[in-house]
C-alpha positions as CSV (number, residue, x, y, z in Angstrom):
1,M,0.2,0.0,-0.3
2,D,1.1,3.1,-1.0
3,Q,2.6,5.1,2.5
4,D,0.8,8.2,1.4
5,F,-2.3,7.0,1.2
6,N,-4.4,7.6,4.5
7,T,-7.9,7.1,5.5
8,L,-8.5,11.0,4.2
9,D,-7.4,9.6,0.7
10,A,-9.8,6.9,1.1
11,Q,-13.1,9.0,2.6
12,R,-12.3,11.0,-0.4
13,E,-12.6,8.0,-2.8
14,A,-15.3,7.1,-1.5
15,C,-17.5,10.5,-1.6
16,E,-15.5,10.8,-5.2
17,A,-17.0,7.6,-6.2
18,Y,-20.4,8.2,-4.5
19,V,-20.5,11.5,-6.6
20,A,-19.3,9.8,-9.9
21,S,-22.8,7.7,-9.7
22,Q,-24.9,10.8,-9.0
23,K,-22.9,12.2,-13.2
24,H,-26.2,11.5,-14.3
25,E,-28.1,13.8,-11.5
26,G,-25.3,16.4,-13.0
27,W,-22.9,15.9,-10.3
28,E,-19.6,16.8,-10.6
29,V,-16.2,16.4,-8.4
30,L,-14.7,20.0,-7.5
31,P,-11.1,20.3,-7.6
32,D,-11.0,22.0,-4.3
33,H,-10.9,19.6,-0.9
34,Y,-12.2,20.9,2.2
35,D,-10.4,18.4,5.0
36,D,-9.6,19.6,8.1
37,G,-7.4,16.5,8.5
38,G,-5.8,16.2,11.8
39,I,-8.6,19.2,13.7
40,S,-11.5,17.4,15.5
41,G,-14.9,17.4,14.3
42,G,-15.9,18.7,17.8
43,H,-16.2,22.1,16.7
44,L,-16.8,24.2,13.6
45,E,-14.3,26.8,13.9
46,R,-11.9,24.8,11.5
47,P,-9.9,26.3,8.3
48,A,-11.5,24.1,5.2
49,L,-15.0,23.9,6.9
50,Q,-14.7,27.7,7.4
51,R,-14.3,27.7,3.5
52,L,-16.6,24.9,1.8
53,M,-19.3,26.9,4.1
54,Q,-18.1,30.1,2.6
55,A,-18.5,27.9,-0.8
56,V,-22.1,27.1,0.3
57,D,-23.4,30.9,1.0
58,D,-21.9,32.1,-2.2
59,K,-23.6,29.4,-4.3
60,R,-20.1,28.2,-5.9
61,V,-21.2,24.3,-3.4
62,D,-24.6,23.3,-3.5
63,Q,-24.0,19.8,-2.3
64,I,-21.5,18.4,0.3
65,V,-21.0,15.1,0.5
66,V,-19.0,13.1,2.9
67,Y,-18.0,9.8,4.2
68,K,-19.7,9.4,7.4
69,I,-22.3,12.3,9.1
70,D,-19.2,12.6,11.5
71,R,-16.5,13.5,9.3
72,L,-18.7,16.6,9.3
73,T,-19.1,17.5,12.8
74,R,-19.8,15.0,16.0
75,S,-22.3,17.8,17.7
76,L,-25.7,17.7,16.8
77,S,-26.7,21.3,18.2
78,D,-23.5,22.2,15.1
79,F,-25.1,19.9,12.5
80,A,-28.7,21.8,13.4
81,K,-26.4,24.9,12.6
82,L,-25.6,23.6,9.4
83,V,-28.1,22.3,8.4
84,D,-29.9,25.9,8.7
85,R,-27.1,27.2,6.9
86,L,-27.9,24.9,3.8
87,D,-31.1,25.4,3.7
88,A,-30.7,29.1,3.3
89,A,-28.3,28.1,0.9
90,E,-30.5,25.8,-1.1
91,A,-27.9,23.1,-0.9
92,S,-28.0,19.7,0.9
93,F,-26.0,17.0,2.4
94,V,-24.8,13.7,1.5
95,S,-23.5,10.8,3.8
96,V,-22.2,8.4,1.8
97,T,-22.5,5.6,4.3
98,Q,-25.1,6.3,6.3
99,S,-27.4,6.7,2.8
100,F,-28.1,9.7,4.5
101,N,-29.6,12.7,1.7
102,T,-30.9,15.8,2.9
103,A,-31.8,16.8,-1.2
104,T,-34.7,13.7,-0.7
105,S,-37.8,13.7,0.7
106,M,-37.1,10.5,3.2
107,G,-33.4,12.0,3.8
108,R,-35.2,15.2,5.2
109,L,-37.7,13.3,7.6
110,T,-35.1,11.4,8.8
111,L,-32.9,15.1,9.7
112,N,-36.2,16.3,11.0
113,V,-37.0,12.7,12.8
114,L,-33.0,12.7,14.0
115,L,-33.2,16.6,15.0
116,K,-35.9,16.5,16.8
117,R,-35.2,13.1,18.7
118,G,-32.2,14.2,19.7
119,A,-31.9,17.6,21.0
120,R,-32.4,16.8,24.3
121,F,-29.4,14.2,24.7
122,P,-26.0,15.4,25.1
123,T,-24.4,16.3,21.8
124,K,-21.4,13.3,22.7
125,R,-23.9,10.7,21.7
126,M,-24.6,12.2,18.1
127,G,-22.6,9.3,16.9
128,Q,-24.8,6.9,19.1
129,L,-27.9,9.0,17.7
130,L,-26.4,8.3,13.9
131,E,-26.2,4.9,14.5
132,L,-30.4,4.5,14.6
133,L,-30.3,6.1,10.9
134,P,-31.0,2.6,9.4
135,E,-33.3,1.6,11.7
136,L,-35.4,5.8,12.0
137,Q,-35.5,5.2,7.9
138,R,-36.7,1.5,8.0
139,I,-40.1,2.3,10.2
140,M,-40.5,5.9,8.3
141,L,-40.8,3.5,5.3
142,D,-43.4,0.9,6.7
143,P,-46.0,1.6,4.5
144,A,-48.2,0.0,7.2
145,T,-47.3,2.2,10.2
146,T,-48.8,5.9,10.7
147,Q,-47.1,8.3,10.9
148,A,-48.0,9.4,14.4
149,Q,-47.3,5.3,14.6
150,Q,-43.8,6.0,13.1
151,N,-43.4,9.3,14.9
152,R,-44.0,6.8,18.6
153,L,-41.7,4.4,17.4
154,A,-38.6,6.6,16.5
155,E,-39.2,7.6,19.8
156,Q,-39.2,4.6,21.5
157,M,-35.7,3.5,19.9
158,V,-34.2,7.0,20.9
159,V,-35.2,6.2,24.5
160,E,-35.1,2.8,25.2
161,R,-31.1,3.8,23.7
162,F,-30.7,6.6,25.5
163,G,-32.9,6.4,28.6
């Protein structure tokens, strides 16, 4: 294995492959890299993240693609702030490995459940909340359940996991 190849390279390759799979939707990989290697995702004050969000505000980026959500931020409240900013710029967000895309109705619904249900839990548990995404999506896609039942099931799942 090439010594210059690291986890950031692997994550970028996975994201680029995802973007390539969306070429039919007009997606393209931008030449700029927005990675803050070696800086914690525990806060938003990171140079590359600031450049990325400025590019979003300037409408040069309309879709953020990350390997995992916690590569962008590990704080649920910070994630909510970023999503608000993306919404204001009419941009969206994709997590490649978590099948999460805020440009889709399913992604928006999952996001709303995640933010609503997770808001009362400590932000240090964001990673654990994100592990619930596949199960939340399964519940929300079940045509046999009403929205009220889906909300109750999602609430129950989060409470059982976190108390």
